[in-house]
C-alpha positions as CSV (number, residue, x, y, z in Angstrom):
1,M,-52.2,-25.7,1.9
2,K,-52.8,-23.9,5.2
3,T,-49.2,-23.9,5.8
4,K,-48.5,-22.1,2.3
5,L,-51.5,-19.7,2.7
6,L,-50.2,-18.6,6.2
7,L,-46.8,-18.0,4.6
8,I,-48.3,-15.9,1.8
9,L,-50.2,-13.7,4.5
10,L,-47.0,-13.2,6.5
11,L,-44.9,-12.4,3.5
12,A,-47.9,-10.0,2.5
13,H,-47.9,-8.3,5.9
14,F,-44.1,-7.8,6.1
15,T,-44.2,-6.3,2.5
16,F,-47.1,-3.8,3.6
17,Y,-45.4,-2.9,6.7
18,A,-41.7,-2.7,5.8
19,Q,-40.4,0.9,5.3
20,V,-41.0,1.9,1.7
21,N,-40.4,5.3,0.4
22,L,-43.5,6.3,-1.6
23,V,-41.8,9.4,-3.2
24,Q,-40.3,8.5,-6.6
25,N,-37.0,10.0,-7.4
26,G,-36.8,11.5,-3.5
27,G,-33.1,11.6,-3.9
28,F,-33.0,13.5,-7.0
29,E,-30.7,11.2,-8.8
30,K,-32.5,11.2,-12.0
31,W,-33.1,14.2,-14.2
32,T,-34.9,15.0,-17.3
33,N,-32.3,17.9,-17.7
34,S,-30.5,20.3,-15.4
35,T,-33.6,22.1,-14.4
36,T,-36.2,19.3,-14.1
37,P,-35.9,16.2,-11.8
38,T,-37.7,13.3,-13.2
39,N,-41.1,12.7,-11.5
40,W,-41.2,16.2,-10.4
41,I,-42.9,19.5,-11.6
42,V,-40.8,22.5,-11.2
43,E,-41.5,26.3,-10.8
44,N,-39.1,29.4,-11.3
45,N,-35.7,28.9,-10.1
46,V,-34.9,25.3,-9.8
47,K,-31.7,23.4,-10.9
48,Q,-29.5,20.4,-10.3
49,N,-26.9,20.7,-7.5
50,T,-24.1,18.4,-8.2
51,T,-21.5,19.7,-5.4
52,S,-23.7,19.9,-2.3
53,Y,-25.9,16.8,-1.6
54,F,-26.7,14.6,1.5
55,R,-26.0,11.4,-0.4
56,G,-25.8,10.1,-3.9
57,F,-24.6,12.6,-6.3
58,N,-27.4,15.2,-6.5
59,S,-29.6,17.5,-4.7
60,V,-32.2,20.1,-6.0
61,Q,-31.3,23.6,-5.5
62,L,-34.0,26.3,-5.0
63,S,-33.3,30.1,-5.4
64,T,-35.6,33.1,-4.3
65,F,-34.0,35.4,-7.0
66,S,-36.8,37.4,-8.4
67,T,-39.4,34.5,-8.0
68,L,-40.2,32.0,-5.5
69,P,-39.1,28.4,-6.4
70,K,-41.3,25.3,-5.8
71,I,-41.1,21.5,-6.7
72,T,-44.1,19.2,-6.7
73,T,-44.6,15.5,-7.0
74,Q,-47.7,13.1,-6.4
75,I,-48.0,10.6,-3.5
76,P,-50.9,7.9,-3.5
77,M,-52.1,7.7,0.2
78,K,-54.7,5.6,2.1
79,A,-57.4,7.1,4.4
80,G,-56.9,6.6,7.9
81,V,-53.3,5.6,7.6
82,T,-50.7,7.8,9.2
83,Y,-47.6,8.7,7.2
84,T,-44.1,10.0,8.1
85,I,-42.8,12.8,5.9
86,K,-39.1,13.7,5.9
87,L,-36.6,15.5,4.0
88,K,-33.2,16.9,4.3
89,Y,-32.3,20.5,3.9
90,K,-29.6,23.0,4.1
91,F,-29.0,26.7,3.1
92,I,-26.0,27.0,0.7
93,S,-24.8,30.2,1.8
94,A,-24.0,31.6,5.2
95,G,-24.7,35.0,6.8
96,Y,-28.6,35.5,6.5
97,E,-30.1,37.9,9.0
98,S,-33.0,36.4,10.7
99,S,-35.1,39.5,9.9
100,R,-35.2,38.5,6.3
101,F,-37.1,35.3,7.1
102,P,-35.8,32.7,4.8
103,R,-38.1,29.7,4.9
104,V,-38.5,26.1,3.5
105,T,-42.3,25.1,3.3
106,L,-43.4,21.5,2.7
107,R,-47.2,21.3,1.8
108,I,-49.4,18.3,1.2
109,A,-52.7,18.9,-0.5
110,N,-55.8,17.6,-2.3
111,N,-59.3,18.7,-2.6
112,G,-59.1,21.4,-0.2
113,E,-57.4,19.4,2.4
114,S,-53.8,20.4,3.3
115,K,-51.1,20.5,5.8
116,Y,-47.9,22.8,5.8
117,F,-44.6,22.3,7.6
118,N,-42.4,25.3,7.8
119,I,-38.7,25.6,8.4
120,K,-37.3,29.0,9.5
121,D,-34.0,28.0,11.1
122,V,-31.1,29.0,9.0
123,D,-28.3,26.3,8.8
124,T,-25.6,25.5,6.3
125,E,-25.2,22.0,7.5
126,W,-27.6,19.2,6.4
127,R,-30.7,19.1,8.9
128,T,-33.9,17.1,8.8
129,L,-37.4,18.2,8.5
130,E,-39.9,15.7,10.0
131,G,-43.6,15.4,10.4
132,S,-46.7,13.3,10.0
133,F,-49.9,13.4,7.9
134,K,-53.3,11.1,8.3
135,P,-55.3,11.6,4.9
136,D,-59.1,11.4,5.2
137,Q,-59.6,10.0,1.8
138,D,-57.9,7.4,-0.6
139,L,-56.5,9.9,-3.1
140,I,-53.1,11.0,-5.0
141,Y,-51.8,13.9,-3.0
142,D,-49.6,16.8,-4.1
143,L,-46.6,17.2,-2.2
144,S,-44.7,20.3,-2.8
145,V,-41.5,22.1,-1.4
146,S,-40.9,25.7,-1.8
147,L,-38.5,28.4,-0.7
148,S,-39.4,32.0,0.4
149,G,-37.8,34.8,2.1
150,Y,-37.4,38.6,2.3
151,Q,-38.6,40.5,-0.7
152,N,-35.7,41.1,-3.3
153,Y,-33.3,39.2,-1.3
154,E,-31.9,36.0,-2.7
155,F,-31.7,32.8,-0.7
156,L,-30.4,29.6,-1.8
157,A,-31.3,26.2,-0.3
158,A,-30.6,22.7,-1.2
159,I,-33.3,19.9,-0.7
160,D,-32.4,16.0,-0.6
161,E,-34.0,12.7,0.4
162,V,-37.7,13.6,0.4
163,M,-39.5,10.6,2.0
164,V,-43.1,9.5,2.7
165,Y,-43.5,6.2,4.3
166,V,-46.1,4.5,6.6
167,A,-45.5,5.5,10.1
168,G,-44.3,2.7,12.3
169,T,-42.6,0.6,9.6
170,E,-39.1,2.1,10.2
171,E,-36.1,-0.1,10.6
172,Y,-33.6,1.0,13.4
173,T,-29.8,0.5,13.7
174,Y,-28.6,0.2,17.4
175,I,-26.0,2.6,18.4
176,P,-25.2,1.9,21.9
177,D,-22.2,4.7,22.2
178,R,-23.9,8.0,23.2
179,D,-21.0,10.0,21.4
180,F,-21.3,8.0,18.2
181,E,-25.1,8.9,18.0
182,M,-24.6,12.5,19.0
183,R,-21.9,12.8,16.2
184,L,-24.5,11.4,13.7
185,R,-27.0,14.1,14.8
186,D,-24.5,16.8,14.6
187,R,-23.6,15.7,10.9
188,G,-27.5,15.7,10.1
189,V,-27.7,11.9,9.6
190,E,-30.8,11.8,12.3
191,V,-32.7,14.0,14.5
192,G,-34.6,13.5,17.8
193,D,-33.7,12.2,21.1
194,I,-30.5,10.3,21.9
195,N,-31.9,7.1,22.6
196,G,-29.6,4.6,21.1
197,L,-31.4,4.2,17.7
198,V,-30.9,5.6,14.4
199,L,-33.0,5.0,11.5
200,T,-31.5,2.5,9.1
201,Y,-33.0,4.2,5.9
202,W,-30.7,7.3,6.5
203,I,-27.4,5.4,7.0
204,K,-27.6,2.3,4.9
205,T,-26.9,4.3,1.5
206,L,-24.7,6.9,2.9
207,T,-21.5,7.0,1.1
208,S,-19.2,9.4,3.4
209,L,-19.1,9.6,7.0
210,D,-16.8,12.0,9.1
211,L,-16.8,11.2,12.8
212,E,-13.4,13.2,13.8
213,P,-14.6,15.4,16.7
214,E,-14.1,19.2,16.5
215,I,-12.8,19.4,20.1
216,K,-10.2,16.6,20.5
217,T,-10.6,15.8,24.3
218,P,-11.6,12.7,26.0
219,T,-15.0,14.1,26.7
220,F,-16.0,13.8,23.0
221,E,-14.4,10.6,22.1
222,I,-16.3,7.6,20.5
223,K,-15.5,4.3,22.0
224,D,-17.7,2.0,20.2
225,L,-18.6,1.9,16.7
226,T,-21.2,-0.7,17.0
227,G,-23.9,0.1,14.3
228,I,-21.2,0.9,11.6
229,E,-22.1,-2.5,10.0
230,D,-25.4,-0.8,8.7
231,F,-23.5,1.6,6.8
232,T,-23.3,-0.7,4.0
233,E,-22.5,1.8,1.1
234,L,-19.7,3.8,2.9
235,A,-17.1,4.6,0.5
236,S,-15.2,7.1,3.0
237,L,-14.9,6.8,6.6
238,N,-13.0,9.1,9.1
239,C,-13.2,7.9,12.7
240,S,-9.8,9.6,13.8
241,Y,-9.1,11.1,17.2
242,N,-11.4,8.9,19.1
243,N,-10.8,6.1,21.7
244,L,-11.7,3.0,19.6
245,T,-10.0,-0.1,20.8
246,T,-11.7,-2.5,18.1
247,L,-13.0,-1.7,14.6
248,D,-15.1,-4.2,12.8
249,L,-15.6,-3.2,9.2
250,S,-16.4,-6.6,7.9
251,K,-19.7,-5.5,6.4
252,N,-18.4,-2.1,5.0
253,T,-17.1,-3.7,1.8
254,A,-17.6,-0.6,-0.4
255,L,-14.8,1.4,1.5
256,T,-12.2,3.0,-0.6
257,K,-11.0,5.7,1.8
258,L,-10.5,5.1,5.6
259,D,-8.9,7.2,8.3
260,C,-8.8,5.4,11.8
261,S,-5.8,7.4,13.1
262,S,-5.2,8.4,16.6
263,N,-7.2,5.6,18.4
264,N,-6.3,2.8,20.6
265,L,-6.5,-0.1,18.0
266,T,-4.3,-3.0,18.3
267,T,-5.6,-5.0,15.6
268,L,-7.0,-3.9,12.0
269,D,-8.5,-6.4,9.8
270,L,-9.1,-5.1,6.2
271,S,-9.3,-8.4,4.5
272,A,-12.9,-7.5,3.2
273,Q,-12.1,-3.9,2.2
274,T,-10.3,-5.0,-1.2
275,K,-11.3,-1.6,-2.9
276,I,-9.2,0.6,-0.2
277,T,-7.1,3.0,-2.0
278,S,-6.3,5.4,0.9
279,L,-5.4,4.3,4.4
280,R,-4.5,6.4,7.5
281,C,-4.1,4.2,10.8
282,N,-1.3,6.0,12.2
283,S,-0.9,6.7,16.0
284,N,-2.5,3.3,17.3
285,K,-1.2,0.2,18.9
286,I,-1.6,-2.1,15.8
287,T,1.0,-5.0,15.7
288,S,0.2,-6.6,12.4
289,L,-1.2,-5.3,9.0
290,D,-1.8,-7.2,5.8
291,L,-2.6,-5.1,2.7
292,S,-1.7,-7.6,0.0
293,K,-5.5,-7.8,-1.3
294,Q,-5.6,-4.0,-1.5
295,T,-4.5,-3.8,-5.1
296,G,-5.6,-0.3,-5.7
297,L,-4.0,1.1,-2.8
298,N,-2.3,4.5,-3.4
299,Y,-1.5,6.0,-0.1
300,I,-0.9,4.6,3.4
301,S,0.0,6.0,6.6
302,C,0.6,3.6,9.6
303,F,3.6,5.5,11.4
304,G,3.6,5.4,15.3
305,N,2.3,1.8,15.9
306,A,3.7,-1.4,17.3
307,L,3.9,-3.1,14.0
308,T,6.0,-6.4,13.9
309,Y,4.5,-7.5,10.5
310,L,3.6,-5.3,7.4
311,N,2.6,-6.7,4.0
312,I,1.9,-4.3,1.2
313,K,2.8,-6.9,-1.5
314,N,-0.1,-6.4,-3.6
315,G,1.2,-6.4,-7.2
316,N,0.7,-2.8,-7.8
317,N,3.2,-0.9,-5.4
318,T,4.2,1.7,-7.8
319,A,0.6,3.3,-7.3
320,I,1.6,4.1,-3.8
321,Y,2.8,7.6,-3.5
322,W,3.6,10.3,-1.0
323,N,4.5,14.1,-1.8
324,G,7.5,15.8,-0.4
325,T,5.8,17.2,2.7
326,D,3.6,14.3,3.7
327,N,4.6,12.5,6.8
328,G,2.8,9.2,5.9
329,G,4.7,5.8,5.8
330,F,6.0,3.3,8.2
331,T,8.2,5.3,10.6
332,S,8.2,5.1,14.4
333,N,7.6,1.4,14.3
334,P,10.7,0.2,16.4
335,N,9.9,-3.5,16.4
336,L,9.2,-3.7,12.5
337,S,12.5,-5.1,10.9
338,C,11.1,-6.1,7.4
339,I,8.4,-4.7,5.1
340,I,7.1,-7.2,2.4
341,V,6.8,-5.4,-0.9
342,D,6.6,-6.1,-4.8
343,D,10.1,-4.9,-5.6
344,P,12.8,-3.9,-2.9
345,V,15.0,-2.3,-5.3
346,Y,12.0,0.1,-6.2
347,W,11.1,0.8,-2.5
348,N,14.9,1.4,-1.7
349,K,15.4,3.8,-4.3
350,N,12.1,5.8,-3.9
351,W,11.0,5.4,-0.3
352,M,13.9,4.8,2.0
353,K,12.8,7.6,4.3
354,K,9.3,6.2,4.7
355,K,10.5,3.5,7.3
356,N,12.9,3.1,10.2
357,G,16.6,2.8,9.4
358,S,16.7,-0.6,11.0
359,A,13.8,-1.9,8.8
360,I,14.3,-3.3,5.3
361,Y,12.2,-3.7,2.3
362,S,12.0,-7.3,1.1
363,S,9.8,-9.5,-1.2
364,T,9.5,-12.1,1.5
365,C,10.6,-11.4,5.3
366,D,11.7,-15.3,5.9
367,G,14.9,-14.1,7.9
368,K,17.2,-15.7,5.2
369,Y,20.5,-13.9,4.6
370,T,23.3,-14.4,1.9
371,D,26.8,-13.8,3.2
372,I,28.5,-10.9,1.1
373,P,32.1,-10.9,2.7
374,D,33.5,-8.4,0.1
375,A,32.6,-4.8,1.4
376,N,33.0,-3.3,-1.9
377,F,30.4,-5.8,-3.6
378,E,28.0,-5.1,-0.7
379,K,28.6,-1.2,-1.1
380,K,27.7,-1.6,-4.7
381,L,24.5,-3.4,-3.9
382,I,23.6,-0.6,-1.6
383,A,24.4,2.0,-4.4
384,L,22.1,0.1,-6.7
385,N,19.3,0.0,-4.0
386,I,19.5,-3.9,-3.8
387,D,20.7,-3.5,-0.3
388,A,20.2,-0.7,2.2
389,G,21.8,0.8,5.2
390,Q,25.4,0.4,6.2
391,P,27.5,-2.6,4.8
392,D,27.2,-5.5,7.5
393,G,28.5,-8.4,5.5
394,K,25.1,-9.8,4.4
395,V,22.1,-9.1,2.4
396,L,18.5,-10.5,2.6
397,T,18.3,-13.5,0.1
398,S,14.8,-12.4,-0.8
399,S,16.0,-9.2,-2.0
400,I,18.4,-10.8,-4.5
401,S,16.7,-13.8,-5.8
402,A,14.6,-12.1,-8.3
403,I,17.3,-9.6,-9.6
404,T,17.7,-10.5,-13.4
405,T,20.1,-7.7,-14.3
406,L,23.2,-6.7,-12.3
407,D,26.2,-4.3,-13.2
408,V,28.8,-4.4,-10.6
409,S,31.6,-3.4,-13.1
410,A,34.6,-1.2,-12.0
411,S,33.9,-1.5,-8.3
412,S,37.0,-2.8,-6.9
413,I,35.4,-6.0,-5.9
414,A,37.9,-8.8,-5.2
415,N,35.5,-11.5,-4.0
416,L,32.0,-12.2,-5.6
417,K,30.8,-14.6,-3.1
418,G,27.1,-14.3,-2.7
419,I,26.4,-14.1,-6.3
420,E,25.1,-17.8,-6.3
421,D,22.0,-16.6,-4.6
422,F,21.3,-14.1,-7.5
423,S,19.5,-17.3,-8.9
424,S,17.2,-15.5,-11.6
425,L,20.2,-13.6,-13.2
426,T,20.1,-13.3,-16.9
427,N,22.5,-10.3,-17.4
428,L,25.8,-9.8,-15.3
429,N,28.5,-7.3,-15.7
430,C,31.4,-7.8,-13.2
431,S,34.3,-6.6,-15.6
432,Q,37.2,-4.4,-14.4
433,N,37.4,-5.9,-10.7
434,Q,40.0,-8.0,-8.9
435,L,38.1,-11.2,-9.1
436,V,40.0,-14.5,-9.0
437,N,37.2,-17.2,-8.9
438,L,33.9,-17.3,-10.6
439,D,31.4,-20.2,-10.6
440,F,27.9,-19.6,-12.5
441,S,27.3,-23.4,-12.8
442,K,23.8,-22.8,-11.1
443,H,23.0,-19.8,-13.1
444,T,20.9,-21.4,-15.8
445,A,19.1,-18.1,-17.0
446,L,22.3,-16.3,-18.1
447,T,22.1,-14.6,-21.5
448,A,24.8,-12.2,-21.1
449,L,28.2,-12.0,-18.9
450,N,30.7,-8.9,-19.7
451,C,33.7,-10.5,-16.8
452,E,36.7,-9.2,-18.7
453,S,39.7,-7.2,-17.1
454,N,39.9,-9.4,-13.8
455,N,42.6,-11.5,-12.1
456,L,40.7,-14.7,-12.9
457,Y,42.2,-18.1,-12.3
458,N,39.0,-20.0,-12.6
459,L,35.9,-19.5,-14.4
460,N,32.9,-22.1,-14.3
461,I,30.0,-21.4,-16.7
462,K,29.1,-25.0,-17.2
463,N,25.2,-24.6,-16.4
464,G,23.6,-26.9,-19.0
465,K,22.2,-23.7,-20.8
466,N,25.3,-22.2,-22.7
467,T,23.4,-22.0,-25.8
468,L,21.4,-19.2,-24.3
469,L,24.6,-16.9,-24.0
470,V,24.5,-14.4,-26.8
471,Y,28.0,-14.1,-28.6
472,N,28.1,-10.1,-28.7
473,R,27.0,-10.0,-24.9
474,I,29.8,-12.2,-23.3
475,S,33.5,-11.5,-22.9
476,F,36.3,-13.3,-20.8
477,K,39.3,-11.5,-22.1
478,S,42.1,-9.5,-20.3
479,N,42.4,-12.4,-17.6
480,P,46.1,-13.2,-18.3
481,N,46.0,-16.1,-15.6
482,L,42.9,-17.7,-16.7
483,K,44.1,-20.9,-18.5
484,C,40.7,-22.8,-18.8
485,I,36.9,-22.0,-18.9
486,Q,34.6,-24.8,-17.9
487,V,31.8,-25.1,-20.4
488,D,29.1,-27.3,-21.3
489,D,30.4,-28.3,-24.7
490,E,34.0,-27.2,-25.7
491,N,33.3,-27.6,-29.6
492,Y,30.2,-25.4,-29.3
493,S,32.2,-22.8,-27.5
494,N,35.2,-23.0,-29.9
495,I,33.0,-22.6,-32.8
496,N,30.8,-19.7,-31.4
497,W,32.9,-17.9,-29.1
498,S,36.6,-18.3,-30.1
499,Q,37.0,-14.4,-30.2
500,R,35.6,-14.0,-26.7
501,K,38.6,-15.1,-24.7
502,D,42.4,-14.6,-24.5
503,A,44.4,-16.5,-27.1
504,L,46.1,-18.7,-24.4
505,T,42.8,-19.5,-22.6
506,N,41.0,-22.8,-23.5
507,Y,37.3,-23.9,-23.3
508,S,36.8,-27.3,-21.7
509,S,34.2,-29.4,-20.1
510,T,36.5,-30.9,-17.7
511,C,38.6,-28.0,-16.1
512,T,40.0,-29.0,-12.7
513,F,40.1,-27.1,-9.4
514,L,37.5,-24.7,-10.4
515,G,35.1,-23.0,-7.9
516,T,34.8,-19.9,-5.6
517,E,36.2,-22.0,-2.7
518,D,38.2,-24.8,-4.0
519,S,38.6,-28.1,-1.9
520,T,42.4,-27.5,-2.0
521,F,42.0,-24.8,0.6
522,N,39.3,-26.2,2.9
523,Q,41.9,-27.0,5.5
524,A,44.0,-23.9,5.0
525,V,44.5,-21.9,8.4
526,V,45.6,-18.3,8.0
527,H,46.4,-16.7,11.4
528,P,46.5,-14.6,13.5
529,N,43.5,-12.7,12.4
530,P,43.6,-9.7,13.3
531,T,47.2,-9.3,12.8
532,K,49.7,-6.7,13.5
533,G,51.9,-7.7,10.2
534,E,53.2,-11.2,10.2
535,L,50.6,-13.7,9.1
536,Y,51.2,-17.5,8.9
537,I,49.6,-19.7,6.3
538,E,49.5,-23.5,7.3
539,N,47.9,-26.8,6.3
540,V,48.2,-25.9,2.6
541,S,50.9,-25.7,-0.2
542,V,50.6,-22.4,-2.2
543,E,52.8,-21.2,-5.0
544,K,51.6,-17.4,-4.6
545,A,49.9,-15.1,-2.4
546,T,48.5,-11.8,-3.5
547,V,47.2,-9.0,-1.1
548,Y,44.5,-6.6,-2.2
549,N,43.2,-3.5,-0.1
550,S,39.5,-2.9,0.4
551,L,39.5,-0.8,-2.8
552,G,40.5,-3.9,-4.8
553,Q,44.2,-2.5,-5.4
554,L,47.1,-5.0,-5.2
555,V,49.3,-3.9,-2.7
556,K,51.8,-7.0,-2.0
557,S,52.6,-10.2,-3.9
558,F,54.6,-13.3,-2.5
559,T,55.9,-16.3,-4.3
560,F,56.6,-19.6,-2.8
561,S,58.8,-22.4,-4.5
562,N,59.7,-24.7,-1.4
563,G,56.5,-26.9,-1.6
564,E,56.1,-26.4,2.1
565,S,52.6,-26.5,3.8
566,S,53.6,-23.8,6.2
567,N,54.5,-20.4,4.9
568,T,54.7,-16.9,6.3
569,I,53.9,-13.5,4.8
570,N,54.6,-10.0,6.4
571,L,52.1,-7.1,5.8
572,S,54.0,-4.6,7.9
573,G,54.2,-1.1,6.4
574,L,50.5,-1.3,5.2
575,P,47.8,1.0,6.6
576,K,45.5,-0.5,9.3
577,G,42.2,-1.9,7.7
578,V,40.8,-4.8,5.7
579,Y,42.6,-6.8,3.2
580,Y,42.0,-9.8,1.1
581,V,44.8,-12.4,0.9
582,Y,44.5,-14.7,-2.4
583,L,46.2,-18.0,-2.0
584,I,47.0,-19.5,-5.3
585,N,48.2,-23.0,-6.3
586,G,48.0,-24.0,-9.9
587,D,44.6,-23.5,-11.2
588,A,43.2,-23.2,-7.7
589,A,42.6,-20.1,-5.7
590,S,41.1,-18.9,-2.5
591,A,40.5,-15.5,-0.8
592,K,41.0,-14.9,2.8
593,K,39.7,-11.6,4.6
594,I,42.2,-10.3,7.0
595,I,42.4,-7.4,9.3
596,L,45.5,-5.6,9.9
597,E,45.9,-3.8,13.2
């Protein structure tokens, strides 16, 4: 029982002495109408101000036009207790002459006892009035704020955050960085000596804070933001152009806008700031940045860092936008080779200039690539924004694995090797090319395939899902060398697709020698490569060799009837460049890339 009683007394003691504002609606957030704040009595020219306020969304505006304005509320006070009185004020217009005497007056009165606090300084920034009052009776006192000035001259002042509380019950936040505290004083957040302490009440509900120095020199740089953790309601923070090496924002979970650019940060952990919509962290030394949890992100600027990892795959990348003149983005990060995004095609199409030329956009930066030996195939992927940069014979696998629709028709493609890693394909158009072999046995999602007008010898569409293919969205015509198409069920294909092939082409579930790289040619040797003209084909018996240039045009054709496993062809007379030699034997075919010097 004694323990419980002691606990109750301690709680009562703490509750009595904790800082409590006795002014109801002291922040003027509640209004009966646009001229009457709740819990206040108004006289003359008083109105709600929704554009200039210290915190929240409102202040009260007083105007001396024709009459003197005043607002009054009532405060219960106890005799012998010292109370602290504070309010925030600013003059709304600049240019007042001191001779006209604009003045804000705060008065506490009851039963003849009164005390005045006058403000004569003209300032268009928020400033603090602070005083104390010790009543001699237990009474309800009138607290009034009025504005006066030179006769027939209009003054406008805004009042916000009127406070009355028991002196000595204040809670303070430790601010060890002198420049940080001075900046807070300059912004009107606190008054008094620079002593490393700031009244917590003033900062815990502050929604916006700008700490960028007016004069950008080392003399005015903030080096330590200790204390920022008590700014728990901050939605917007600008701490740019300082000398911060660390930034702990783990307690500032309300942040939606952050500018920490032009500091010396090496890390930036925003895992707790899931509401961030705008981020500027450029011109630092940050090496890693994960923004995958910031689903509302619409702007990012992190150029000029040391990034090696950047993840902005948040499921809502289309919300991110830069206008034509904005220099935001991810450039000047020389070690950043891959940026993780929702859709690489979208990023390649819209935001290629927002990264270094050597960096790529990808849905997963795992370093896995797919070989694309045909230069025209890769050029088409670049034109479609699936790949980026200059052709290098490969594409990031993660950039193609999620592609569902692909149109590479009429692109002079002779070799579609790499198509096997387009594992999500449902719709492919590769018609009007120079293709010889196609194998779609692993593409189980295909519903449309338009591959007509090629040089096909082999076509395998036996994927176990042929019933998904739509009749009017498939065509295998105009492939005169195509004798057999390998399918799931030849009866089903003959019944449903009889008009989708050439007359001499058959459907079968057991076509032989099919595939993009047939085993017949596994041991084939074609040399020298590069060559000056003469080319030797060894270790394989071939019936025919056709040669295509890099544009997919047939430039030479050779026929062999000797059955030998060693043959020779000559490319003399052709321009220097890259060629594709197709080795054909029965139903089997394979392409070899040759460089002619």
